Backbone as CSV, one residue per row, in Angstrom:
resi,resn,N_x,N_y,N_z,CA_x,CA_y,CA_z,C_x,C_y,C_z
1,MET,-4.045,19.255,-5.930,-4.880,18.645,-6.946,-4.992,17.133,-6.742
2,LEU,-3.843,16.500,-6.485,-3.863,15.049,-6.326,-4.647,14.627,-5.087
3,ALA,-4.511,15.374,-4.003,-5.267,15.048,-2.788,-6.757,15.235,-3.022
4,ALA,-7.124,16.302,-3.719,-8.534,16.539,-4.026,-9.074,15.436,-4.922
5,ALA,-8.284,15.054,-5.927,-8.702,13.977,-6.829,-8.814,12.653,-6.078
6,ALA,-7.875,12.381,-5.180,-7.919,11.129,-4.412,-9.196,11.041,-3.581
7,ALA,-9.550,12.144,-2.933,-10.772,12.149,-2.124,-11.999,11.893,-2.995
8,LEU,-12.044,12.515,-4.151,-13.183,12.309,-5.054,-13.207,10.893,-5.612
9,PHE,-12.067,10.397,-6.085,-12.004,9.036,-6.636,-12.373,8.003,-5.570
10,ALA,-11.935,8.228,-4.324,-12.242,7.282,-3.246,-13.737,7.248,-2.962
11,ARG,-14.382,8.415,-3.002,-15.814,8.488,-2.696,-16.691,8.061,-3.860
12,ARG,-16.351,8.512,-5.062,-17.269,8.337,-6.193,-16.741,7.435,-7.295
13,GLY,-15.500,6.990,-7.187,-14.911,6.167,-8.227,-14.391,7.027,-9.370
14,PHE,-13.434,6.481,-10.098,-12.786,7.205,-11.184,-13.798,7.691,-12.216
15,HIS,-14.720,6.813,-12.610,-15.676,7.172,-13.664,-16.780,8.101,-13.168
16,GLY,-16.914,8.264,-11.863,-17.920,9.156,-11.309,-17.417,10.563,-11.062
17,VAL,-16.195,10.852,-11.512,-15.566,12.148,-11.266,-15.179,12.770,-12.605
18,THR,-15.416,14.061,-12.753,-15.026,14.777,-13.965,-13.842,15.693,-13.667
19,ILE,-13.213,16.164,-14.719,-12.136,17.150,-14.573,-12.664,18.394,-13.862
20,ASP,-13.897,18.798,-14.180,-14.490,19.952,-13.504,-14.633,19.700,-12.005
21,ASP,-14.997,18.466,-11.619,-15.103,18.113,-10.202,-13.746,18.259,-9.500
22,ILE,-12.707,17.759,-10.163,-11.358,17.845,-9.579,-10.943,19.306,-9.439
23,GLY,-11.169,20.073,-10.490,-10.825,21.495,-10.443,-11.538,22.203,-9.312
24,ALA,-12.847,21.972,-9.187,-13.624,22.630,-8.129,-13.096,22.239,-6.746
25,ALA,-12.787,20.963,-6.565,-12.284,20.501,-5.268,-10.895,21.061,-4.961
26,ALA,-10.130,21.352,-6.021,-8.780,21.896,-5.849,-8.760,23.417,-5.852
27,GLY,-9.931,24.040,-6.000,-10.006,25.491,-5.975,-9.596,26.156,-7.270
28,MET,-9.834,25.476,-8.372,-9.515,26.051,-9.685,-10.573,25.599,-10.682
29,SER,-10.484,26.110,-11.875,-11.430,25.670,-12.899,-11.007,24.291,-13.399
30,GLY,-11.970,23.534,-13.890,-11.665,22.226,-14.463,-10.627,22.310,-15.559
31,PRO,-10.801,23.231,-16.515,-9.788,23.349,-17.563,-8.403,23.718,-17.039
32,GLY,-8.337,24.329,-15.862,-7.046,24.646,-15.262,-6.227,23.393,-14.965
33,ILE,-6.899,22.287,-14.744,-6.216,21.012,-14.506,-5.353,20.651,-15.713
34,TYR,-5.835,20.995,-16.904,-5.113,20.641,-18.131,-3.761,21.348,-18.245
35,ARG,-3.517,22.366,-17.456,-2.189,22.987,-17.434,-1.176,22.090,-16.728
36,HIS,-1.680,21.152,-15.947,-0.812,20.264,-15.165,-0.854,18.820,-15.650
37,PHE,-1.988,18.408,-16.185,-2.184,17.020,-16.612,-2.932,17.000,-17.938
38,PRO,-2.592,16.064,-18.822,-3.309,16.002,-20.100,-4.747,15.478,-19.972
39,GLY,-5.078,14.834,-18.866,-6.429,14.327,-18.679,-6.592,13.671,-17.324
40,LYS,-7.793,13.226,-17.068,-8.116,12.617,-15.776,-7.319,11.338,-15.540
41,ASP,-7.084,10.555,-16.596,-6.314,9.326,-16.429,-4.862,9.628,-16.043
42,ALA,-4.328,10.756,-16.492,-2.972,11.154,-16.105,-2.919,11.564,-14.634
43,VAL,-3.988,12.159,-14.141,-4.073,12.491,-12.714,-4.004,11.204,-11.897
44,LEU,-4.803,10.225,-12.294,-4.827,8.937,-11.594,-3.465,8.248,-11.680
45,ALA,-2.861,8.264,-12.856,-1.554,7.620,-13.026,-0.508,8.269,-12.129
46,GLU,-0.452,9.588,-12.124,0.509,10.301,-11.280,0.282,9.969,-9.803
47,MET,-0.970,9.915,-9.412,-1.315,9.613,-8.030,-0.813,8.225,-7.631
48,LEU,-1.094,7.214,-8.449,-0.742,5.842,-8.089,0.748,5.555,-8.269
49,VAL,1.387,6.155,-9.261,2.842,6.024,-9.373,3.482,6.662,-8.146
50,GLY,2.987,7.840,-7.769,3.536,8.528,-6.602,3.397,7.728,-5.319
51,ILE,2.240,7.110,-5.112,2.030,6.269,-3.922,3.031,5.123,-3.921
52,SER,3.150,4.462,-5.057,4.026,3.295,-5.151,5.489,3.679,-4.941
53,GLU,5.918,4.788,-5.517,7.294,5.257,-5.316,7.536,5.618,-3.854
54,ARG,6.577,6.268,-3.258,6.720,6.701,-1.862,6.788,5.507,-0.908
55,LEU,5.904,4.518,-1.112,5.931,3.329,-0.260,7.270,2.610,-0.377
56,LEU,7.747,2.419,-1.601,9.011,1.708,-1.811,10.191,2.488,-1.240
57,ALA,10.290,3.763,-1.534,11.436,4.548,-1.077,11.517,4.593,0.447
58,GLU,10.405,4.882,1.090,10.418,4.983,2.552,10.582,3.607,3.189
59,GLY,9.948,2.586,2.624,10.124,1.231,3.141,11.577,0.791,3.049
60,SER,12.205,1.028,1.907,13.611,0.661,1.730,14.502,1.432,2.696
61,ARG,14.234,2.719,2.840,15.026,3.534,3.750,14.934,3.021,5.179
62,ARG,13.734,2.719,5.610,13.551,2.245,6.990,14.184,0.878,7.212
63,ALA,14.032,-0.017,6.236,14.619,-1.352,6.377,16.142,-1.272,6.437
64,GLU,16.735,-0.429,5.595,18.200,-0.288,5.572,18.725,0.357,6.852
65,ALA,17.963,1.234,7.451,18.419,1.938,8.657,18.282,1.091,9.920
66,ALA,17.547,0.006,9.844,17.285,-0.816,11.028,18.532,-1.610,11.435
67,ALA,18.638,-1.861,12.716,19.797,-2.570,13.270,19.822,-4.049,12.892
68,ASP,18.656,-4.645,12.759,18.584,-6.069,12.411,17.242,-6.346,11.730
69,ALA,17.022,-7.592,11.340,15.811,-7.945,10.589,14.542,-7.718,11.413
70,GLY,14.583,-7.992,12.711,13.406,-7.759,13.551,13.044,-6.287,13.612
71,ALA,14.054,-5.453,13.777,13.817,-4.008,13.790,13.367,-3.521,12.420
72,ALA,13.905,-4.120,11.355,13.493,-3.748,9.997,12.030,-4.083,9.769
73,LEU,11.600,-5.256,10.241,10.198,-5.627,10.096,9.307,-4.664,10.864
74,ASP,9.677,-4.339,12.086,8.885,-3.388,12.860,8.830,-2.020,12.171
75,ALA,9.948,-1.601,11.600,9.982,-0.313,10.899,9.088,-0.346,9.664
76,LEU,9.116,-1.449,8.926,8.239,-1.588,7.757,6.770,-1.587,8.183
77,LEU,6.472,-2.325,9.227,5.091,-2.365,9.721,4.646,-0.984,10.191
78,ASP,5.483,-0.321,10.969,5.119,1.023,11.438,4.870,1.960,10.265
79,TRP,5.724,1.881,9.254,5.578,2.741,8.075,4.268,2.455,7.344
80,HIS,4.006,1.190,7.049,2.823,0.879,6.248,1.539,1.148,7.035
81,VAL,1.527,0.806,8.306,0.345,1.085,9.134,0.098,2.587,9.206
82,SER,1.135,3.352,9.437,0.991,4.806,9.498,0.462,5.359,8.173
83,PHE,1.015,4.892,7.077,0.557,5.338,5.763,-0.920,4.982,5.560
84,ALA,-1.267,3.740,5.860,-2.648,3.294,5.649,-3.634,4.084,6.508
85,LEU,-3.260,4.368,7.738,-4.160,5.104,8.621,-4.251,6.593,8.272
86,SER,-3.191,7.136,7.711,-3.203,8.565,7.404,-3.658,8.872,5.978
87,GLN,-3.710,7.871,5.128,-4.054,8.091,3.719,-5.170,7.155,3.247
88,PRO,-6.310,7.142,3.915,-7.353,6.186,3.518,-7.848,6.396,2.083
89,ASP,-7.890,7.652,1.619,-8.332,7.880,0.241,-7.365,7.256,-0.749
90,LEU,-6.076,7.440,-0.529,-5.086,6.856,-1.438,-5.118,5.331,-1.408
91,ILE,-5.290,4.758,-0.228,-5.393,3.297,-0.122,-6.605,2.808,-0.913
92,THR,-7.728,3.486,-0.778,-8.945,3.101,-1.497,-8.752,3.222,-3.002
93,VAL,-8.177,4.313,-3.449,-7.964,4.509,-4.889,-6.987,3.467,-5.422
94,GLN,-5.923,3.227,-4.694,-4.937,2.234,-5.125,-5.588,0.853,-5.264
95,GLU,-6.458,0.531,-4.338,-7.127,-0.772,-4.337,-8.109,-0.922,-5.496
96,ARG,-8.847,0.146,-5.818,-9.966,0.033,-6.756,-9.693,0.487,-8.180
97,GLU,-8.737,1.369,-8.390,-8.679,2.068,-9.675,-7.483,1.749,-10.566
98,LEU,-6.649,0.784,-10.207,-5.471,0.489,-11.014,-5.832,0.147,-12.464
99,ALA,-6.930,-0.526,-12.671,-7.330,-0.904,-14.033,-7.607,0.311,-14.915
100,ASN,-7.851,1.455,-14.318,-8.123,2.675,-15.085,-6.867,3.472,-15.424
101,VAL,-5.713,3.002,-14.976,-4.448,3.675,-15.284,-3.967,3.186,-16.647
102,PRO,-3.615,4.097,-17.537,-3.127,3.679,-18.850,-1.740,3.039,-18.773
103,GLU,-1.456,2.185,-19.742,-0.097,1.664,-19.901,0.749,2.801,-20.455
104,PRO,2.010,2.930,-20.176,2.887,2.068,-19.388,2.904,2.395,-17.896
105,ALA,2.134,3.390,-17.467,2.116,3.747,-16.038,1.661,2.566,-15.190
106,ARG,0.704,1.780,-15.696,0.242,0.627,-14.918,1.377,-0.377,-14.714
107,ARG,2.187,-0.598,-15.758,3.330,-1.513,-15.617,4.322,-0.973,-14.590
108,LYS,4.544,0.340,-14.612,5.470,0.945,-13.651,4.948,0.771,-12.224
109,ILE,3.669,0.992,-12.028,3.072,0.823,-10.701,3.230,-0.616,-10.232
110,ARG,2.928,-1.565,-11.101,3.044,-2.986,-10.732,4.493,-3.344,-10.395
111,ARG,5.442,-2.812,-11.167,6.856,-3.089,-10.904,7.250,-2.521,-9.539
112,LEU,6.845,-1.301,-9.245,7.143,-0.695,-7.949,6.495,-1.475,-6.807
113,GLN,5.274,-1.940,-7.011,4.595,-2.739,-5.987,5.331,-4.055,-5.751
114,ARG,5.786,-4.693,-6.831,6.542,-5.946,-6.671,7.831,-5.702,-5.891
115,LEU,8.520,-4.603,-6.197,9.744,-4.284,-5.474,9.471,-4.025,-3.994
116,TYR,8.353,-3.391,-3.700,7.975,-3.147,-2.306,7.711,-4.465,-1.584
117,VAL,6.986,-5.353,-2.221,6.741,-6.672,-1.628,8.064,-7.390,-1.401
118,GLU,8.961,-7.328,-2.376,10.249,-8.021,-2.243,11.087,-7.443,-1.113
119,GLU,10.948,-6.154,-0.840,11.636,-5.560,0.318,11.189,-6.276,1.590
120,TRP,9.903,-6.485,1.719,9.350,-7.182,2.875,9.784,-8.648,2.891
121,VAL,9.772,-9.297,1.745,10.166,-10.709,1.671,11.630,-10.859,2.077
122,THR,12.468,-9.951,1.647,13.888,-10.004,2.021,14.041,-9.929,3.531
123,VAL,13.346,-9.008,4.150,13.427,-8.853,5.612,12.862,-10.088,6.314
124,THR,11.688,-10.537,5.894,11.064,-11.669,6.593,11.820,-12.970,6.349
125,SER,12.509,-13.094,5.222,13.278,-14.319,4.985,14.480,-14.407,5.929
126,GLU,14.982,-13.257,6.370,16.052,-13.279,7.375,15.521,-13.765,8.719
127,LEU,14.287,-13.429,9.018,13.669,-13.853,10.276,13.171,-15.289,10.220
128,SER,12.834,-15.736,9.025,12.249,-17.070,8.833,12.969,-17.788,7.698
129,PRO,14.222,-18.174,7.910,15.011,-18.747,6.816,14.467,-20.068,6.279
130,LEU,13.637,-20.756,7.045,13.089,-22.025,6.566,11.832,-21.858,5.724
131,ALA,11.224,-20.689,5.777,10.021,-20.422,4.977,10.452,-20.073,3.553
132,SER,9.750,-20.612,2.596,10.096,-20.328,1.198,9.726,-18.884,0.845
133,PRO,10.454,-18.290,-0.079,10.093,-16.938,-0.526,8.666,-16.871,-1.063
134,THR,8.215,-17.946,-1.714,6.844,-17.974,-2.236,5.837,-17.915,-1.099
135,ARG,6.096,-18.653,-0.047,5.201,-18.631,1.125,5.201,-17.247,1.775
136,LEU,6.372,-16.660,1.920,6.464,-15.333,2.524,5.814,-14.273,1.640
137,ARG,5.994,-14.384,0.335,5.367,-13.434,-0.598,3.843,-13.520,-0.501
138,THR,3.328,-14.738,-0.441,1.882,-14.934,-0.292,1.397,-14.321,1.022
139,ALA,2.162,-14.550,2.078,1.810,-13.972,3.382,1.829,-12.451,3.323
140,MET,2.814,-11.883,2.621,2.904,-10.426,2.543,1.678,-9.844,1.833
141,HIS,1.241,-10.481,0.773,0.045,-9.983,0.083,-1.181,-10.039,1.005
142,ALA,-1.290,-11.115,1.782,-2.405,-11.219,2.724,-2.299,-10.144,3.814
143,ILE,-1.099,-9.896,4.282,-0.896,-8.874,5.314,-1.205,-7.487,4.766
144,PHE,-0.818,-7.218,3.526,-1.177,-5.928,2.929,-2.690,-5.790,2.836
145,GLY,-3.383,-6.887,2.550,-4.848,-6.844,2.546,-5.381,-6.440,3.912
146,LEU,-4.802,-7.000,4.956,-5.189,-6.642,6.322,-4.897,-5.166,6.607
147,LEU,-3.673,-4.757,6.349,-3.282,-3.382,6.663,-4.038,-2.362,5.818
148,ASN,-4.298,-2.712,4.568,-4.985,-1.785,3.671,-6.501,-1.795,3.839
149,SER,-6.998,-2.597,4.766,-8.438,-2.602,5.046,-8.848,-1.430,5.925
150,THR,-7.884,-0.640,6.380,-8.166,0.428,7.337,-9.214,1.438,6.885
151,PRO,-9.336,1.776,5.595,-10.407,2.719,5.250,-11.798,2.183,5.588
152,HIS,-11.901,0.857,5.703,-13.201,0.231,5.975,-13.359,-0.200,7.429
153,SER,-12.234,-0.296,8.168,-12.312,-0.939,9.478,-11.749,-0.150,10.645
154,ALA,-11.173,1.008,10.419,-10.414,1.664,11.481,-11.102,2.873,12.090
155,SER,-12.394,2.933,12.027,-13.045,4.170,12.472,-13.554,4.144,13.914
156,GLU,-13.590,2.990,14.553,-14.208,2.927,15.879,-13.232,3.017,17.041
157,LEU,-11.961,2.770,16.794,-10.957,2.820,17.853,-10.053,4.027,17.644
158,PRO,-9.408,4.487,18.717,-8.409,5.541,18.534,-7.288,5.058,17.604
159,ARG,-6.740,5.981,16.845,-5.741,5.638,15.826,-4.577,4.828,16.408
160,GLU,-4.064,5.229,17.582,-2.925,4.506,18.149,-3.297,3.077,18.536
161,ASP,-4.542,2.847,18.943,-4.994,1.486,19.250,-5.093,0.652,17.973
162,VAL,-5.596,1.253,16.908,-5.684,0.550,15.624,-4.279,0.208,15.132
163,ALA,-3.360,1.152,15.239,-1.987,0.915,14.788,-1.362,-0.248,15.552
164,ALA,-1.516,-0.262,16.855,-0.949,-1.349,17.665,-1.609,-2.692,17.319
165,LEU,-2.914,-2.684,17.135,-3.627,-3.907,16.782,-3.166,-4.446,15.429
166,LEU,-3.080,-3.575,14.429,-2.639,-4.009,13.105,-1.206,-4.527,13.141
167,HIS,-0.358,-3.863,13.884,1.032,-4.301,14.010,1.084,-5.711,14.610
168,ALA,0.353,-5.919,15.686,0.344,-7.231,16.344,-0.254,-8.305,15.441
169,MET,-1.325,-7.977,14.738,-1.949,-8.958,13.846,-1.024,-9.316,12.688
170,ALA,-0.334,-8.328,12.141,0.599,-8.605,11.049,1.752,-9.473,11.539
171,ARG,2.266,-9.183,12.721,3.335,-10.009,13.297,2.855,-11.449,13.502
172,ALA,1.626,-11.614,13.982,1.074,-12.958,14.182,0.909,-13.686,12.842
173,ALA,0.473,-12.968,11.833,0.330,-13.576,10.503,1.690,-14.017,9.966
174,LEU,2.710,-13.211,10.194,4.047,-13.598,9.746,4.567,-14.806,10.518
175,ALA,4.240,-14.888,11.792,4.634,-16.062,12.574,3.978,-17.315,11.998
176,ALA,2.715,-17.186,11.601,2.026,-18.333,10.987,2.666,-18.698,9.655
177,ALA,3.066,-17.725,8.897,3.705,-17.988,7.602,5.075,-18.620,7.783
178,SER,5.716,-18.344,8.915,7.048,-18.879,9.178,7.018,-20.316,9.660
179,ALA,5.874,-20.756,10.157,5.743,-22.136,10.622,5.769,-23.072,9.417
180,PRO,6.174,-24.316,9.631,6.156,-25.260,8.505,4.736,-25.400,7.968
181,PRO,4.597,-25.517,6.648,3.260,-25.696,6.096,2.641,-26.999,6.610
182,PRO,1.312,-27.049,6.718,0.669,-28.254,7.255,1.099,-29.536,6.545
183,SER,1.335,-29.472,5.258,1.736,-30.667,4.522,3.116,-31.146,4.930
184,ALA,3.976,-30.257,5.436,5.326,-30.637,5.858,5.366,-31.031,7.336
185,ALA,4.372,-30.629,8.098,4.389,-30.879,9.541,4.346,-32.366,9.858
186,GLY,3.626,-33.162,9.084,3.504,-34.578,9.374,4.556,-35.428,8.697
187,SER,5.370,-34.841,7.827,6.373,-35.649,7.120,7.624,-35.795,7.969
188,VAL,8.351,-36.844,7.721,9.574,-37.128,8.501,10.776,-36.982,7.624
């Protein structure tokens, strides 16, 4: 049901999809959805909470299993790139539909997203101890924008080429974030 709903929400937007549409795409009647969810907004909430929990849990697991900060960063990049390339509908829905999630699920999603970003900031701060956490956090949000652009940009190259390109670009962006800010470069 969630995969069917994600595909529909990604193509037509949350407001362009009905419970009957979700049911038909999932191979059941629209009212059958109500046996699992109280409404369409609950479907969206479950979908986005699930994405956020999955990204955080797997990201944390990979970072903790890595031998050092460099390996942890590569593991995080591999995980997020793989997720983005394999789940374009979920990436699109996550990007566009958060405002349609009711509270308190929206707060939970935002909290999980912040924790995921902080996982990355913790790893990158070990690699770039002179960069401020604020600078690294800003860089991480920009890098997520790059990685999450795959539903719009990853269709012309083979998947493994896109993955390698995104990995290299994210690493280059982090190197730029680790450099002293331009305002500090000229100071003595």
